[in-house]
C-alpha positions as CSV (number, residue, x, y, z in Angstrom):
1,M,80.4,-0.4,238.6
2,A,77.0,-0.8,236.9
3,R,78.6,-1.3,233.5
4,M,80.8,-4.2,234.7
5,T,78.0,-5.8,236.7
6,T,75.5,-5.7,233.8
7,R,78.1,-7.1,231.4
8,I,79.0,-10.0,233.8
9,L,75.4,-10.8,234.7
10,G,74.4,-10.5,231.0
11,A,77.0,-13.0,229.9
12,I,76.1,-15.4,232.7
13,F,72.4,-15.2,231.8
14,I,73.3,-16.0,228.1
15,I,75.5,-18.9,229.1
16,L,72.9,-20.3,231.4
17,G,70.2,-19.8,228.8
18,V,72.2,-21.8,226.2
19,V,73.4,-24.5,228.7
20,G,69.8,-24.9,229.9
21,F,68.7,-26.2,226.5
22,F,71.3,-29.0,226.8
23,Q,71.7,-29.7,230.5
24,S,68.8,-30.3,233.0
25,F,69.1,-29.1,236.5
26,D,65.7,-30.6,237.6
27,T,66.9,-31.5,241.1
28,I,67.5,-27.8,242.0
29,F,65.9,-25.7,239.2
30,S,63.2,-26.4,236.7
31,L,64.6,-25.1,233.4
32,T,62.0,-25.3,230.8
33,I,62.3,-23.9,227.3
34,N,60.4,-20.7,228.4
35,H,62.8,-20.4,231.4
36,N,65.8,-20.6,229.1
37,V,64.4,-18.0,226.8
38,V,63.8,-15.6,229.7
39,H,67.5,-16.1,230.7
40,L,68.6,-15.4,227.1
41,L,66.4,-12.3,226.9
42,S,67.7,-11.0,230.3
43,G,71.2,-11.5,229.1
44,I,70.6,-9.7,225.8
45,V,68.9,-6.8,227.5
46,L,71.7,-6.4,230.1
47,L,74.4,-6.6,227.5
48,S,72.7,-4.3,225.0
49,L,72.3,-1.6,227.7
50,S,75.9,-2.0,229.0
51,G,77.4,0.5,226.6
52,T,77.6,3.4,229.1
53,E,77.3,3.7,232.9
54,E,74.0,5.5,232.7
55,R,72.4,2.9,230.3
56,S,73.8,0.1,232.5
57,K,72.0,1.6,235.5
58,L,68.8,1.8,233.5
59,G,69.2,-1.9,232.4
60,A,70.0,-2.9,236.0
61,K,66.8,-1.1,237.2
62,I,64.6,-2.7,234.6
63,V,65.9,-6.2,234.9
64,G,66.2,-6.0,238.6
65,S,62.6,-4.8,238.9
66,I,61.4,-7.7,236.8
67,Y,63.3,-10.2,238.9
68,L,62.0,-8.7,242.1
69,L,58.5,-9.1,240.6
70,M,59.3,-12.7,239.7
71,F,60.4,-13.3,243.3
72,I,57.3,-11.8,244.8
73,T,55.1,-13.7,242.4
74,G,57.0,-16.9,243.1
75,L,56.0,-16.6,246.8
76,F,52.3,-17.1,245.8
77,T,52.5,-19.4,242.8
78,H,54.8,-22.0,241.4
79,T,54.0,-21.5,237.7
80,I,54.2,-18.3,235.6
81,A,53.7,-18.4,231.8
82,G,54.8,-22.0,231.6
83,I,57.8,-21.5,233.8
84,M,57.8,-23.7,236.9
85,L,59.4,-22.0,239.9
86,M,61.1,-24.0,242.6
87,P,62.2,-22.6,246.0
88,M,65.8,-22.2,244.7
89,D,64.5,-20.1,241.8
90,D,63.0,-17.7,244.3
91,V,66.3,-17.4,246.2
92,L,68.2,-16.7,243.0
93,H,65.5,-14.2,241.8
94,V,65.7,-12.1,245.0
95,L,69.6,-12.2,245.0
96,I,69.7,-11.1,241.3
97,A,67.1,-8.4,242.0
98,A,69.1,-7.2,245.0
99,V,72.4,-6.9,243.1
100,L,70.8,-5.3,240.1
101,L,68.7,-2.8,242.0
102,F,71.6,-1.9,244.2
103,V,73.8,-1.2,241.2
104,G,71.0,0.6,239.4
105,F,69.9,2.9,242.2
106,K,73.3,3.4,244.0
107,T,74.1,7.0,244.1
108,P,77.3,7.7,242.2
109,A,80.1,9.2,244.1
110,T,80.6,12.8,243.2
111,V,84.1,14.0,242.7
112,Q,84.6,17.4,244.3
113,S,87.6,19.3,243.1
114,S,89.4,21.1,245.8
115,Q,90.5,24.5,244.8
116,S,93.2,26.2,246.8
117,S,92.4,29.6,247.8
118,T,95.1,32.2,247.9
119,I,95.2,34.8,250.5
120,E,96.3,38.2,249.3
121,K,98.2,40.4,251.6
């Protein structure tokens, strides 16, 4: 689950990072060059750590924590390192954080093998 989620979100981040250089979404989001670079880096980190389920969980925890911090910071300020944050950015940051942290910290289901016991007479 973590592997697929980090691959999908990683690809989406890279696509948004590239598209953000050519298309402006100023009415909803403020995508500056710094913002696009952060999206590209987020996508690269998620994709580079999506090789195994365990590494995907680690990537989800790292990137999810960063986006949670961005959300919390966005509640108190509207500019971080040249990145202007609009209210919709905060909504997306908390949603991304929730998905990634859920995937990263979700306890994996353990498979228990049922062994049949034989009763000797």
